[in-house]
Phi, psi and omega in degrees: 000328181298320180295324179297318179294322177298318179295315179301315180296316181295317180297323179297341181257358185278153171280171178301317181296319178295319178299318179298318179296317179294320179301317179298318179296318180295316179299319178297319180293318178298318178296319179298315179295321178296320179297320178296317180295320182295334181291347181279353185235155179219158180301135179093348181287139176275131184220171173213162173212162178261122180295129187293331183268323184260348181063021178272148174276124179246124181252150178190190182239137179296122178269316179205152178249114181259181183298317183240346181227166176235129178274130183239127172272124179232176175297330182276353182128197181263135179239144169256118188233140172295137181298340179292341180263355183265149173225142177287146173275137181282000000 
């Protein structure tokens, strides 16, 4: 939590240009982390995620692995899900 407060304080003192530079760095890091997460899954793998609005567990099979999302075939249809929300089925 201390680092978050430091970041909040630092951002509050930045110019527009500095904020833009930091924003670019954050976006690059988020993309890098998403790429690392997508490598944990492969086509044909059985996975599940918890739907954010209904809190239901949705199970399916990986249809495709994209740069930032993973397409999942489920009984309800095809979903594009961030790999950070997916878990493999045992």
